[in-house]
Backbone bond lengths (Angstrom), bond angles and torsions (degrees), N, CA, C in turn:
res aa  C-N    CA-C-N  psi(-1)  N-CA   C-N-CA  omega(-1)  CA-C   N-CA-C  phi
1 X - - - 1.341 - - 1.587 113.70 -
2 X 1.350 122.89 154.49 1.323 124.24 178.37 1.660 107.51 -78.09
3 X 1.263 111.04 115.53 1.456 117.00 -177.32 1.485 121.00 -92.29
4 X 1.232 115.17 -15.81 1.441 122.38 -178.85 1.591 106.77 -68.25
5 X 1.407 114.48 128.26 1.522 117.05 -172.53 1.520 105.60 -71.21
6 X 1.349 110.74 160.23 1.427 117.23 169.69 1.414 110.60 -92.86
7 X 1.296 125.14 125.20 1.499 128.65 -166.84 1.569 106.84 -109.19
8 X 1.217 116.37 175.95 1.334 118.84 171.88 1.521 116.15 -53.66
9 X 1.210 124.71 139.26 1.486 120.96 -159.60 1.443 110.64 -74.69
10 X 1.343 118.10 121.17 1.438 120.48 176.61 1.582 113.97 -104.31
11 X 1.359 115.28 6.48 1.496 117.68 -173.70 1.538 111.44 -69.27
12 X 1.346 111.85 154.06 1.528 113.12 -178.86 1.583 116.39 -70.84
13 X 1.402 112.38 -3.99 1.471 114.03 175.54 1.460 108.00 -85.26
14 X 1.308 122.83 0.52 1.456 120.58 -178.35 1.523 106.85 -83.22
15 X 1.466 113.57 146.14 1.536 114.61 178.11 1.503 102.36 -127.17
16 X 1.358 108.06 161.14 1.584 118.19 169.50 1.495 108.29 -63.13
17 X 1.243 117.83 128.27 1.521 119.28 -177.36 1.568 110.23 -66.55
18 X 1.218 113.67 132.70 1.482 122.44 176.97 1.512 104.11 -135.42
19 X 1.306 118.05 147.61 1.439 121.51 -174.42 1.434 120.34 -44.56
20 X 1.407 114.73 -45.79 1.510 114.84 -174.47 1.583 109.58 -121.55
21 X 1.284 120.79 32.26 1.338 125.80 174.52 1.586 104.70 -121.71
22 X 1.360 115.84 147.20 1.434 125.57 178.66 1.416 113.98 -62.32
23 X 1.345 119.69 148.55 1.481 120.02 169.70 1.508 115.60 -50.77
24 X 1.244 111.52 -46.66 1.528 119.18 -167.36 1.618 105.62 -118.68
25 X 1.241 113.55 146.56 1.408 122.90 178.07 1.574 104.63 -65.10
26 X 1.195 121.01 -39.89 1.579 121.66 -178.33 1.546 109.92 -57.54
27 X 1.349 120.89 -19.10 1.466 119.56 -177.75 1.605 109.08 -87.78
28 X 1.264 113.69 1.33 1.533 112.53 171.57 1.515 106.61 -76.89
29 X 1.318 123.13 -24.73 1.476 124.28 175.66 1.576 104.24 -75.25
30 X 1.232 120.66 -40.53 1.400 121.63 179.01 1.538 108.49 -63.42
31 X 1.326 117.88 -44.36 1.482 114.85 179.54 1.591 112.47 -67.65
32 X 1.250 118.53 -28.46 1.453 122.62 -179.83 1.547 106.52 -69.18
33 X 1.252 120.27 -39.96 1.488 122.36 171.85 1.488 114.56 -64.24
34 X 1.390 115.19 -48.82 1.409 116.43 -175.88 1.454 115.87 -74.05
35 X 1.310 123.97 -37.35 1.510 132.46 -172.66 1.516 107.96 -88.67
36 X 1.287 120.12 -28.87 1.494 120.11 -166.71 1.587 110.09 -118.37
37 X 1.424 113.23 -52.19 1.451 112.37 179.56 1.531 119.14 -81.51
38 X 1.292 117.38 -32.95 1.473 118.28 174.68 1.525 111.54 -57.46
39 X 1.162 124.45 -44.20 1.539 120.69 -176.83 1.643 111.43 -78.21
40 X 1.236 111.25 -7.75 1.548 113.35 -169.94 1.653 109.70 -74.65
41 X 1.292 113.04 -28.49 1.468 118.89 177.86 1.557 111.32 -65.91
42 X 1.443 116.26 -48.95 1.360 114.91 179.64 1.520 114.31 -70.04
43 X 1.392 114.99 -31.66 1.453 119.04 176.62 1.510 112.72 -65.13
44 X 1.191 119.95 -45.06 1.503 122.81 -174.78 1.493 106.75 -73.86
45 X 1.410 119.56 -34.70 1.505 123.55 179.31 1.470 109.02 -68.70
46 X 1.349 115.49 -44.24 1.574 111.61 -176.96 1.489 109.11 -71.53
47 X 1.339 120.41 -31.60 1.494 119.83 -178.28 1.538 108.95 -72.87
48 X 1.413 120.74 -32.04 1.351 124.31 -178.35 1.491 109.12 -138.84
49 X 1.340 117.36 85.06 1.509 116.99 -175.30 1.558 114.76 -57.83
50 X 1.271 119.65 -23.42 1.468 118.86 173.56 1.468 116.83 -62.97
51 X 1.358 117.45 -19.79 1.402 122.52 175.96 1.474 112.31 -79.29
52 X 1.427 119.26 -24.14 1.437 123.99 -172.84 1.633 109.19 -43.36
53 X 1.340 115.11 -61.25 1.476 110.87 -178.29 1.520 124.86 -54.87
54 X 1.294 106.73 -34.30 1.513 116.19 174.82 1.485 113.63 -71.49
55 X 1.317 122.12 -18.31 1.394 126.01 -177.51 1.559 111.19 -94.75
56 X 1.335 111.87 -6.00 1.539 114.87 -172.71 1.579 112.96 -61.34
57 X 1.384 119.94 -41.34 1.462 118.59 173.65 1.602 112.90 -56.09
58 X 1.293 111.99 -41.96 1.528 116.04 177.42 1.414 109.12 -64.89
59 X 1.388 124.22 -44.75 1.392 124.20 -178.00 1.478 111.83 -64.78
60 X 1.434 118.64 -32.92 1.471 116.43 -178.65 1.523 110.36 -75.88
61 X 1.423 114.60 -30.99 1.472 113.12 175.84 1.536 110.54 -69.01
62 X 1.336 123.72 -37.07 1.580 119.71 174.43 1.461 107.45 -72.58
63 X 1.394 123.65 -20.90 1.514 120.04 175.31 1.494 109.11 -67.90
64 X 1.395 112.83 -36.19 1.585 115.85 179.33 1.464 109.34 -68.76
65 X 1.470 115.00 -44.39 1.486 116.73 179.69 1.616 110.00 -61.38
66 X 1.242 116.91 -36.84 1.474 117.15 173.61 1.427 115.82 -53.05
67 X 1.266 119.58 -40.72 1.361 123.43 173.28 1.597 117.30 -67.59
68 X 1.315 113.33 -41.90 1.435 122.35 167.11 1.492 115.67 -48.35
69 X 1.429 113.84 -50.39 1.372 123.88 -175.06 1.506 112.92 -68.01
70 X 1.407 113.83 -47.31 1.389 116.26 177.49 1.523 120.30 -58.84
71 X 1.438 108.86 -34.41 1.462 118.36 171.02 1.419 114.26 -63.98
72 X 1.384 114.89 -43.01 1.516 116.68 -179.33 1.447 113.16 -72.47
73 X 1.488 112.80 -32.78 1.512 114.69 179.98 1.561 109.32 -66.31
74 X 1.276 120.11 -33.32 1.412 123.46 178.44 1.434 115.59 -66.69
75 X 1.410 118.01 -40.31 1.405 120.96 178.56 1.542 110.11 -81.16
76 X 1.282 121.44 -35.06 1.482 120.34 -171.25 1.596 105.89 -148.40
77 X 1.332 116.76 86.38 1.529 116.50 -177.62 1.447 116.15 -47.20
78 X 1.223 118.20 140.55 1.598 125.12 176.25 1.497 110.01 -56.24
79 X 1.322 114.90 -48.23 1.415 117.51 -174.02 1.544 119.48 -107.34
80 X 1.284 117.88 160.58 1.428 117.97 -179.76 1.608 107.19 -92.37
81 X 1.367 118.77 -21.15 1.324 125.01 176.59 1.561 110.43 -79.02
82 X 1.440 112.46 128.15 1.413 120.50 -176.26 1.563 109.09 -64.70
83 X 1.366 121.75 -44.52 1.403 118.93 -175.18 1.482 111.25 -69.33
84 X 1.398 116.96 -36.58 1.456 121.85 177.27 1.645 109.91 -59.67
85 X 1.265 115.29 -40.14 1.509 120.69 175.29 1.528 111.08 -66.62
86 X 1.243 115.93 -37.41 1.530 121.42 -178.93 1.471 107.74 -63.35
87 X 1.415 115.94 -53.24 1.536 119.26 -179.09 1.510 112.11 -65.93
88 X 1.343 115.14 -40.20 1.495 119.52 179.58 1.665 106.35 -63.61
89 X 1.207 120.14 -45.12 1.447 121.75 175.55 1.474 115.33 -59.58
90 X 1.310 114.25 -35.50 1.559 115.61 175.87 1.540 108.22 -70.85
91 X 1.210 118.97 -37.03 1.454 127.02 -177.22 1.505 110.65 -62.00
92 X 1.363 115.10 -46.48 1.434 125.86 -176.75 1.702 105.75 -68.69
93 X 1.346 113.70 -38.88 1.385 117.38 -171.85 1.553 108.35 -63.02
94 X 1.324 117.89 -34.38 1.514 120.47 176.50 1.490 111.80 -56.97
95 X 1.284 118.20 -44.36 1.573 123.04 -177.50 1.456 109.88 -79.87
96 X 1.331 120.71 -33.62 1.478 123.63 -178.11 1.572 110.11 -80.00
97 X 1.278 117.84 -17.03 1.536 119.54 174.68 1.576 110.47 77.21
98 X 1.327 117.65 13.77 1.413 118.81 178.66 1.543 106.46 -160.14
99 X 1.267 115.70 147.48 1.471 117.48 176.71 1.551 112.43 -60.65
100 X 1.291 117.70 126.42 1.513 115.41 -172.56 1.494 114.26 -67.40
101 X 1.314 117.47 -12.92 1.427 120.92 176.67 1.499 112.85 -63.14
102 X 1.340 115.77 -24.52 1.534 118.84 179.14 1.500 111.23 -64.34
103 X 1.344 124.42 -14.51 1.364 126.58 175.69 1.523 107.97 -62.50
104 X 1.310 117.18 -35.29 1.595 122.12 -175.93 1.476 112.06 -55.29
105 X 1.357 123.26 -55.72 1.471 122.14 -175.33 1.544 110.36 -74.83
106 X 1.361 115.98 -33.13 1.456 118.57 -171.30 1.456 115.24 -86.71
107 X 1.419 114.96 -33.12 1.358 122.49 -168.06 1.654 111.65 -108.81
108 X 1.401 110.96 -55.60 1.368 115.49 -178.00 1.512 114.68 -69.28
109 X 1.272 108.88 -47.79 1.636 118.91 -175.10 1.443 112.25 -85.15
110 X 1.331 123.49 -16.06 1.421 124.97 -179.37 1.507 114.49 -116.44
111 X 1.217 113.21 -64.24 1.562 116.56 178.98 1.377 119.25 -58.09
112 X 1.426 111.76 -51.21 1.495 110.08 179.60 1.501 110.59 -74.20
113 X 1.323 120.90 -23.95 1.575 110.93 176.76 1.378 111.55 -75.14
114 X 1.258 121.48 -38.81 1.532 126.33 -172.90 1.518 114.37 -98.99
115 X 1.391 116.45 -15.97 1.444 118.46 171.01 1.405 120.01 45.97
116 X 1.313 117.83 56.24 1.497 121.64 176.78 1.577 110.97 67.71
117 X 1.343 119.16 22.95 1.455 117.43 174.58 1.522 106.40 -97.61
118 X 1.359 110.39 -166.71 1.427 118.70 -177.69 1.525 120.71 -51.21
119 X 1.440 108.67 -45.21 1.490 116.39 178.31 1.392 116.45 -71.78
120 X 1.315 120.95 -11.16 1.475 126.51 -176.86 1.522 102.26 -78.25
121 X 1.438 115.32 117.92 1.413 123.12 -174.31 1.611 108.94 -64.33
122 X 1.297 116.00 -32.96 1.361 121.85 -173.70 1.567 109.17 -105.00
123 X 1.220 121.67 30.01 1.432 125.33 177.18 1.530 112.93 -57.64
124 X 1.250 113.80 141.36 1.507 114.77 -171.22 1.537 117.30 -61.37
125 X 1.290 118.72 -22.39 1.515 121.89 -175.04 1.447 108.88 -103.75
126 X 1.377 117.04 18.91 1.546 114.52 -177.28 1.566 108.58 -70.48
127 X 1.405 115.10 -31.30 1.531 111.74 175.85 1.500 107.46 -88.71
128 X 1.316 120.18 -41.90 1.480 117.47 -174.76 1.602 98.30 -166.59
129 X 1.370 113.10 149.58 1.477 125.05 178.43 1.495 108.17 -89.31
130 X 1.323 117.38 -4.50 1.500 116.55 170.03 1.415 114.03 -82.63
131 X 1.363 115.30 157.46 1.526 121.29 -174.75 1.520 109.53 -119.58
132 X 1.270 118.83 121.27 1.529 122.17 178.71 1.521 102.63 -171.67
133 X 1.367 111.19 179.36 1.433 121.78 -174.40 1.560 107.55 -69.11
134 X 1.357 128.13 -34.11 1.305 130.53 -179.28 1.609 113.06 -66.72
135 X 1.426 106.97 -47.08 1.474 115.81 179.89 1.578 107.34 -63.84
136 X 1.332 117.92 -42.01 1.412 120.06 179.63 1.498 115.47 -65.43
137 X 1.216 113.35 -36.62 1.577 115.41 174.09 1.582 112.46 -70.09
138 X 1.416 117.97 -41.09 1.469 115.75 179.55 1.481 111.57 -71.80
139 X 1.297 120.30 -31.55 1.388 120.97 173.40 1.623 115.29 -61.88
140 X 1.373 109.73 -43.99 1.478 117.87 -175.07 1.600 111.30 -65.85
141 X 1.342 113.52 -36.02 1.465 118.25 -178.40 1.463 112.45 -84.85
142 X 1.419 121.93 -16.29 1.382 131.26 177.91 1.567 116.83 -82.79
143 X 1.379 112.23 -31.33 1.420 115.18 -172.38 1.415 122.03 -53.03
144 X 1.398 112.57 -38.14 1.593 114.15 -179.96 1.454 112.24 -65.10
145 X 1.413 119.01 -38.54 1.524 120.03 176.23 1.493 114.80 -60.88
146 X 1.343 112.08 -38.83 1.489 117.86 179.60 1.437 112.30 -73.11
147 X 1.337 123.14 -27.23 1.414 123.35 175.89 1.417 118.34 -90.87
148 X 1.269 117.90 -12.99 1.466 127.27 -177.96 1.589 112.45 -56.02
149 X 1.377 118.99 -45.58 1.468 115.80 173.73 1.515 114.92 -59.08
150 X 1.284 117.80 -35.27 1.388 120.54 178.85 1.658 109.81 -67.55
151 X 1.194 115.51 -37.51 1.557 117.89 -175.08 1.538 99.37 -74.23
152 X 1.359 123.15 -47.09 1.398 119.35 -177.87 1.434 115.62 -57.44
153 X 1.259 118.09 -39.46 1.449 124.16 177.03 1.671 111.98 -66.73
154 X 1.285 109.40 -37.20 1.468 110.12 -179.70 1.476 110.19 -71.28
155 X 1.355 118.30 -41.13 1.425 122.57 -176.19 1.602 110.03 -63.60
156 X 1.222 116.16 -36.11 1.525 118.11 176.35 1.477 113.47 -72.60
157 X 1.404 117.27 -31.52 1.317 125.99 -179.86 1.628 107.55 -68.13
158 X 1.318 117.13 -49.55 1.360 118.80 -177.15 1.459 110.12 -73.70
159 X 1.293 120.62 -32.34 1.441 118.14 178.90 1.644 112.19 -63.47
160 X 1.325 113.97 -35.26 1.459 116.71 177.76 1.490 110.69 -70.69
161 X 1.230 117.58 -37.72 1.506 121.49 -177.87 1.638 112.05 -80.87
162 X 1.289 113.85 -31.58 1.504 115.62 177.37 1.574 107.45 72.22
163 X 1.189 120.01 -156.68 1.484 122.74 -176.35 1.535 116.95 79.07
164 X 1.240 122.39 -163.42 1.514 125.89 -169.24 1.520 110.62 -71.34
165 X 1.354 120.53 -32.12 1.343 117.75 177.89 1.454 119.10 -63.80
166 X 1.490 112.57 -38.54 1.488 119.22 -179.61 1.534 101.27 -75.88
167 X 1.268 124.59 -38.24 1.528 116.67 174.29 1.539 113.92 -62.76
168 X 1.240 117.47 -31.49 1.541 116.28 175.81 1.593 108.34 -68.78
169 X 1.343 118.85 -39.19 1.422 112.53 -178.01 1.474 114.02 -68.38
170 X 1.360 116.65 -36.05 1.387 123.74 -178.60 1.590 111.73 -70.97
171 X 1.277 118.01 -42.51 1.532 124.21 177.18 1.547 105.39 -63.92
172 X 1.225 120.70 -59.13 1.425 121.68 178.66 1.521 118.50 -55.58
173 X 1.392 115.27 -41.90 1.473 111.62 178.26 1.614 109.00 -73.43
174 X 1.165 120.81 -29.87 1.446 124.33 178.95 1.522 108.15 -68.50
175 X 1.220 113.10 -47.71 1.564 115.71 177.79 1.493 112.46 -63.70
176 X 1.359 121.34 -41.06 1.463 121.33 170.94 1.402 112.69 -51.21
177 X 1.352 119.19 -60.20 1.446 127.72 -167.80 1.657 107.53 -64.00
178 X 1.246 113.70 -48.19 1.581 118.48 -172.85 1.579 101.46 -70.47
179 X 1.226 125.18 -43.73 1.336 125.64 -171.84 1.595 112.27 -66.55
180 X 1.246 116.51 -36.02 1.351 119.12 -179.73 1.529 117.27 -85.16
181 X 1.385 112.22 -27.59 1.362 119.70 170.70 1.632 110.04 -67.20
182 X 1.218 112.30 -40.61 1.465 122.94 179.35 1.606 109.86 -67.24
183 X 1.226 118.29 -44.18 1.528 127.36 176.61 1.523 108.16 -62.20
184 X 1.280 123.07 -47.56 1.369 122.70 -179.18 1.546 108.98 -70.74
185 X 1.256 119.78 -44.40 1.539 123.84 177.68 1.512 106.46 -55.90
186 X 1.343 119.52 -48.50 1.394 120.85 -178.98 1.514 113.46 -63.39
187 X 1.307 115.78 -41.16 1.582 114.60 -177.81 1.612 104.55 -65.76
188 X 1.229 118.09 -43.10 1.466 116.49 -174.22 1.540 107.56 -73.21
189 X 1.299 122.06 -32.08 1.440 116.60 176.24 1.665 110.62 -73.29
190 X 1.201 121.01 -23.86 1.434 123.34 174.91 1.499 115.94 -79.44
191 X 1.308 114.24 -35.48 1.477 118.46 -166.02 1.560 116.97 -133.55
192 X 1.438 112.79 10.14 1.464 118.02 -176.31 1.586 111.74 77.30
193 X 1.319 111.71 170.67 1.475 115.08 -166.62 1.517 110.16 -68.16
194 X 1.299 117.58 -48.98 1.442 116.12 -172.22 1.585 116.62 -73.52
195 X 1.313 118.30 -42.74 1.332 120.73 169.61 1.540 119.96 -68.48
196 X 1.406 109.83 -37.42 1.416 118.61 171.46 1.410 116.36 -57.28
197 X 1.452 116.10 -47.64 1.463 119.76 -178.37 1.531 112.90 -65.99
198 X 1.310 113.56 -37.58 1.430 119.08 178.55 1.607 116.03 -61.85
199 X 1.412 105.45 -45.53 1.380 116.98 177.49 1.577 114.51 -59.96
200 X 1.333 113.33 -45.96 1.561 120.58 172.23 1.465 112.18 -54.77
201 X 1.407 114.45 -43.07 1.403 116.99 -168.18 1.595 106.54 -74.58
202 X 1.265 119.97 -36.28 1.482 125.78 -174.38 1.651 103.41 -76.35
203 X 1.390 118.00 -42.70 1.397 113.08 -170.27 1.537 117.00 -92.95
204 X 1.348 111.44 -28.82 1.590 118.34 -175.73 1.358 112.97 -125.60
205 X 1.287 127.76 -62.06 1.487 131.55 -173.38 1.593 110.30 -57.94
206 X 1.262 116.22 -52.66 1.451 117.09 -172.70 1.529 108.38 -67.22
207 X 1.300 127.23 -54.86 1.400 123.95 179.50 1.578 111.88 -54.72
208 X 1.209 121.45 -34.72 1.392 125.57 -178.55 1.510 112.42 -70.44
209 X 1.405 110.24 -34.82 1.534 116.46 -179.46 1.414 110.52 -77.05
210 X 1.368 122.80 -27.58 1.454 123.23 -178.76 1.589 109.13 -93.14
211 X 1.244 126.07 -9.03 1.456 120.80 -177.17 1.547 111.71 -63.96
212 X 1.254 117.15 -40.62 1.417 113.84 176.64 1.500 118.64 -61.22
213 X 1.380 110.26 -41.04 1.409 122.12 176.72 1.588 113.15 -63.33
214 X 1.317 120.54 -33.64 1.356 122.52 171.65 1.535 112.07 -63.74
215 X 1.293 117.39 -37.18 1.477 117.79 175.58 1.446 110.63 -73.74
216 X 1.264 123.71 -28.33 1.554 121.90 178.43 1.474 104.62 -71.92
217 X 1.340 120.49 -43.64 1.475 120.08 -179.12 1.542 110.90 -65.57
218 X 1.278 121.99 -40.71 1.365 125.06 174.59 1.510 115.44 -54.55
219 X 1.394 111.97 -46.57 1.461 118.59 175.60 1.420 110.86 -58.52
220 X 1.289 120.01 -41.95 1.513 124.49 177.03 1.505 109.01 -54.50
221 X 1.342 116.40 -55.38 1.497 119.91 -172.74 1.531 107.39 -66.93
222 X 1.301 121.69 -27.18 1.504 123.31 -176.50 1.527 112.91 -76.98
223 X 1.407 113.60 -18.16 1.546 116.64 -174.84 1.472 119.84 -129.84
224 X 1.432 114.33 -12.42 1.495 112.11 -177.32 1.477 109.47 -68.19
225 X 1.286 117.00 138.01 1.354 131.60 176.88 1.567 112.46 59.63
226 X 1.307 113.37 24.79 1.449 119.62 170.23 1.531 105.95 -90.17
227 X 1.381 121.54 173.54 1.393 126.69 -175.71 1.602 107.94 -104.68
228 X 1.319 114.65 97.90 1.534 120.38 179.84 1.516 110.42 -61.64
229 X 1.335 118.73 -22.10 1.425 117.83 -170.55 1.609 104.79 -91.01
230 X 1.187 119.91 -10.42 1.500 123.83 -175.08 1.469 116.42 -85.50
231 X 1.308 122.39 136.14 1.492 127.14 173.29 1.544 111.58 -60.27
232 X 1.336 113.23 -34.40 1.492 118.59 -173.36 1.566 114.89 -104.28
233 X 1.252 120.67 -35.92 1.535 125.05 -167.70 1.510 114.05 -108.25
234 X 1.373 119.47 35.97 1.382 126.53 -178.31 1.454 111.92 -78.95
235 X 1.431 117.47 -26.12 1.478 120.16 -170.00 1.520 110.16 -135.30
236 X 1.351 113.59 159.63 1.497 119.81 176.52 1.506 106.23 -105.35
237 X 1.380 114.52 141.89 1.511 121.62 175.27 1.444 108.19 -119.28
238 X 1.528 108.82 144.58 1.441 116.27 -178.88 1.617 98.72 -122.07
239 X 1.460 111.42 113.64 1.442 122.82 -150.08 1.559 107.73 -106.57
240 X 1.306 122.66 -2.21 1.469 124.05 -176.81 1.624 106.61 -54.18
241 X 1.264 118.52 119.25 1.492 116.44 176.76 1.529 115.61 -63.73
242 X 1.237 115.70 -34.93 1.502 122.58 168.35 1.442 118.16 -51.62
243 X 1.403 108.99 -60.68 1.460 118.99 178.19 1.514 112.21 -56.55
244 X 1.339 114.79 -43.97 1.545 118.23 -175.38 1.556 104.51 -72.73
245 X 1.234 125.27 -22.82 1.473 115.38 177.80 1.551 107.54 -72.28
246 X 1.275 123.97 -33.49 1.388 128.48 175.19 1.517 116.73 -70.33
247 X 1.332 115.66 -26.20 1.405 121.06 176.82 1.467 115.85 -114.57
248 X 1.270 117.22 22.51 1.487 128.65 170.27 1.524 110.11 57.39
249 X 1.304 114.73 40.08 1.561 124.19 171.85 1.466 109.47 69.99
250 X 1.376 123.32 30.79 1.441 129.96 -177.08 1.572 106.16 -73.27
251 X 1.302 119.31 -20.44 1.417 123.90 -176.14 1.610 116.79 -67.87
252 X 1.403 109.83 -22.89 1.441 113.43 -174.38 1.547 106.80 -89.76
253 X 1.265 119.74 90.50 1.501 125.98 -164.74 1.524 110.92 -92.98
254 X 1.315 115.46 -36.88 1.561 119.12 -177.38 1.496 111.91 -52.44
255 X 1.502 114.88 -50.26 1.487 117.57 -176.45 1.403 111.64 -71.51
256 X 1.407 111.14 -27.49 1.495 110.60 -178.89 1.531 107.41 -61.05
257 X 1.261 119.19 -48.35 1.530 120.64 -175.81 1.472 110.80 -61.87
258 X 1.426 111.59 -37.30 1.471 111.44 179.43 1.594 117.34 -75.47
259 X 1.234 116.29 -25.15 1.436 124.80 175.29 1.463 113.15 -132.28
260 X 1.301 116.37 69.97 1.488 120.95 -169.39 1.516 114.23 -62.71
261 X 1.356 121.67 -23.50 1.400 125.27 -175.77 1.507 112.03 -100.49
262 X 1.387 116.69 4.94 1.435 119.36 177.90 1.577 108.23 -81.45
263 X 1.282 113.04 136.64 1.531 118.34 -175.70 1.556 107.16 -61.53
264 X 1.357 111.38 149.92 1.405 118.35 -167.31 1.614 104.92 -68.92
265 X 1.229 121.00 -26.90 1.555 120.93 179.24 1.492 113.76 -61.05
266 X 1.289 118.64 -8.72 1.438 122.45 -171.23 1.576 103.00 -108.20
267 X 1.199 125.00 -7.65 1.518 126.02 -176.07 1.547 111.00 -59.40
268 X 1.321 117.99 -41.88 1.470 122.24 -173.73 1.562 109.63 -68.06
269 X 1.287 120.21 -41.50 1.437 120.90 173.94 1.525 113.40 -65.09
270 X 1.360 112.47 -42.49 1.500 113.96 177.56 1.477 114.72 -62.53
271 X 1.302 112.22 -42.99 1.482 115.72 -179.86 1.487 111.99 -64.65
272 X 1.312 118.81 -37.82 1.556 118.11 175.14 1.361 114.03 -61.80
273 X 1.322 122.66 -32.23 1.409 126.25 173.05 1.577 117.38 -71.99
274 X 1.425 114.11 -16.75 1.388 124.87 -166.84 1.585 110.47 -111.21
275 X 1.311 111.18 -25.02 1.524 119.14 -163.16 1.674 111.24 -59.02
276 X 1.204 117.54 -41.56 1.512 126.57 -177.26 1.548 107.09 -59.23
277 X 1.402 121.80 -28.54 1.437 118.41 -173.06 1.508 108.80 -90.95
278 X 1.245 116.09 -1.27 1.509 111.90 -177.69 1.577 113.31 -102.34
279 X 1.215 116.48 156.09 1.473 122.63 -179.85 1.593 102.75 -52.82
280 X 1.374 117.99 129.33 1.467 120.82 -178.64 1.578 110.01 -56.74
281 X 1.280 118.65 -31.20 1.494 120.25 -177.41 1.549 113.10 -65.87
282 X 1.278 113.98 -13.46 1.514 116.67 -178.08 1.513 117.27 -100.25
283 X 1.341 105.82 3.21 1.590 113.53 170.46 1.620 106.21 -113.40
284 X 1.440 107.59 86.67 1.414 119.03 178.59 1.472 115.93 -82.81
285 X 1.334 122.68 140.05 1.442 118.93 178.91 1.546 114.84 -63.38
286 X 1.400 117.12 -44.04 1.501 111.07 -173.43 1.527 103.23 -155.03
287 X 1.316 109.81 156.83 1.534 117.74 -179.65 1.651 106.02 -71.13
288 X 1.244 118.51 -34.36 1.565 118.84 -178.23 1.442 104.51 -64.06
289 X 1.328 123.35 -43.89 1.342 123.42 -176.51 1.505 118.09 -62.70
290 X 1.412 106.33 -40.64 1.562 117.20 174.78 1.445 110.43 -63.75
291 X 1.315 119.03 -45.92 1.462 117.10 -179.50 1.510 108.60 -68.26
292 X 1.277 125.06 -38.12 1.537 121.29 172.69 1.382 112.74 -56.96
293 X 1.327 123.48 -46.59 1.434 127.13 -174.17 1.521 112.24 -70.99
294 X 1.427 116.88 -39.94 1.371 118.85 -177.30 1.538 116.36 -90.08
295 X 1.225 114.83 -31.34 1.551 116.08 -169.73 1.529 109.36 -113.22
296 X 1.326 120.43 -9.01 1.513 117.91 176.08 1.536 103.60 -109.74
297 X 1.368 114.45 -71.36 1.503 122.09 -179.52 1.538 109.60 -61.87
298 X 1.278 123.26 -29.20 1.437 122.47 -178.02 1.471 113.47 -74.29
299 X 1.371 112.99 -20.18 1.610 113.49 175.49 1.444 107.01 -87.15
300 X 1.315 127.49 -3.72 1.398 128.98 -178.95 1.542 111.95 -104.20
301 X 1.393 112.66 -27.71 1.483 113.60 -177.92 1.579 108.07 -154.23
302 X 1.394 117.23 141.68 1.380 120.22 -177.14 1.591 111.14 -79.27
303 X 1.321 112.90 1.19 1.486 119.11 174.81 1.445 113.96 -70.91
304 X 1.443 116.48 -22.53 1.423 121.74 -179.81 1.588 107.52 -105.60
305 X 1.310 105.55 159.64 1.506 114.39 175.47 1.476 108.43 109.62
306 X 1.407 116.44 174.85 1.442 124.46 -177.61 1.578 110.35 -90.61
307 X 1.303 111.05 162.89 1.492 120.63 175.98 1.579 104.02 -130.06
308 X 1.401 116.12 143.56 1.437 118.77 -179.25 1.499 109.55 -62.23
309 X 1.508 109.53 139.73 1.455 117.11 -176.98 1.573 106.09 -95.38
310 X 1.321 119.17 -10.16 1.497 122.34 -177.78 1.367 111.92 -166.71
311 X 1.330 122.50 -159.73 1.474 124.12 -175.57 1.526 108.05 -68.17
312 X 1.365 113.39 162.18 1.584 120.87 177.48 1.434 109.35 -62.62
313 X 1.191 118.77 160.29 1.487 122.91 177.16 1.571 106.67 -60.33
314 X 1.340 119.35 -44.88 1.405 123.85 -175.50 1.586 108.66 -64.27
315 X 1.379 117.85 -15.51 1.456 116.15 -178.29 1.525 107.44 -94.84
316 X 1.334 123.08 -1.58 1.355 122.00 -178.84 1.614 109.91 -110.38
317 X 1.282 105.93 118.50 1.545 112.01 -172.89 1.482 116.62 -97.85
318 X 1.338 114.51 -47.24 1.563 117.23 -174.12 1.551 112.11 -66.40
319 X 1.423 113.15 126.52 1.442 114.10 -176.90 1.575 108.03 -71.63
320 X 1.262 108.65 158.50 1.568 117.95 168.90 1.445 111.34 -105.27
321 X 1.324 116.78 92.61 1.532 121.74 -171.83 1.439 109.06 -79.45
322 X 1.300 119.35 117.59 1.421 123.29 -179.06 1.534 114.78 -136.93
323 X 1.386 112.84 4.76 1.458 109.77 -179.04 1.499 109.27 -88.48
324 X 1.344 111.52 155.42 1.553 117.91 -175.44 1.617 108.19 -80.50
325 X 1.326 106.94 171.92 1.484 113.23 -175.99 1.544 111.79 -72.95
326 X 1.330 114.81 -4.17 1.527 118.08 174.82 1.525 107.92 -65.51
327 X 1.304 119.48 -25.24 1.417 123.98 -174.86 1.523 105.83 -111.12
328 X 1.296 126.60 9.01 1.352 127.93 171.87 1.556 111.33 85.44
329 X 1.209 119.97 12.13 1.433 126.80 -177.78 1.521 111.61 -129.89
330 X 1.312 116.25 143.93 1.535 119.35 -176.86 1.466 111.50 -70.77
331 X 1.314 115.16 159.06 1.445 126.37 173.57 1.386 113.66 -111.42
332 X 1.391 118.99 116.34 1.421 117.18 -175.38 1.530 108.56 -141.04
333 X 1.236 116.80 142.10 1.532 123.44 -177.06 1.501 112.09 -123.01
C-alpha cells in the first residue's frame, strides 16, 4: 500500500478559500460543465426539437458527468460556503435525477465502510458471482431497490435531528420535483403534448433517469472480480488519460477508496505512485475496451472476461474503515 501520508494540500491547484469560489482551480472546469454545458442540451432541444435525437449522446455524457459531480460533491464539496453548496447540490440533483444527499447512506456510510464485502448492500456478487452482460444488467437495475432501505432510514434519521442534512434533503428533493415538472410543462406548452413529451424525455427526463444507473454500472465494473480482502487489489482502475479528462479522473478508483476525501484532481498523481503495487489486470486502459472484452466477446468465448482475484464479496466480512470523522467513521490506512 501507499504509505506516504496525505498532508495539507500544497498543490498549485489549491486556492485561498473565499465564500463563492471553489476550493480548487480544477473545479472551475467542473462548474463550467455543470452550470453552462449541462443546461445547453435542454435549451437547444426545446428551441429546436428536431435537434433532440442528435443531442442524445451529448445528453448521456452530461448525465454521466452529473453522477461523477454528485459523487465528488458528497466527498469533497466544491465550495467552502454552506449556502453555495446547498444551491449547487440542488442544481446537480436536477440533472442526476436524485437528491445527491442519498449518496451519504448508500455510498459514504455503506459502500466505503464495507467496500464490496458482505455488509455492502450493493456488493457486486449479490445477484451472482459470475461476470457477464446479463449479470451486469441485473445488478444495475437492482441496485436502487437494494439501497432504498438505507435511504429511507437515513431520511427518517435526519428528519428527526433536523439541521443542515435535513435541509439538504428537502431542498434537493424540492428542486428535483419542481424542475422536472416545470421542464415537462414547458416542453408541452412549447410543442404540444406529443412532441413536448418526447422532447422532455430525450433532453431532460431520460438522462436524469439514467444517471444513477450509470453510477451503479460503474461501481460494478470497478469492483467485480476484484479482491475485497486485499489491501491492494480491491478496485479496478480505468487509466486512459484522455478518457479520464472527460470524466474528471473518475477512473482512478483504488486511490479514491484509500483516500476518499482527497480532491479528484489528486487521483492521477496518487495512482501513479500506487499503480505498480496493483495486480496488472486491474489497471485497464478504457471502459469501452473492458465492456467489449467482457460483455461482447465474453458472451462468445470463455477466453475473454475477468476471473476472480480473491474470495467473493459475500465471503469477506470485516469492513475496511477508511472514512474520516467528518462522516462519523474512522480513517485508517
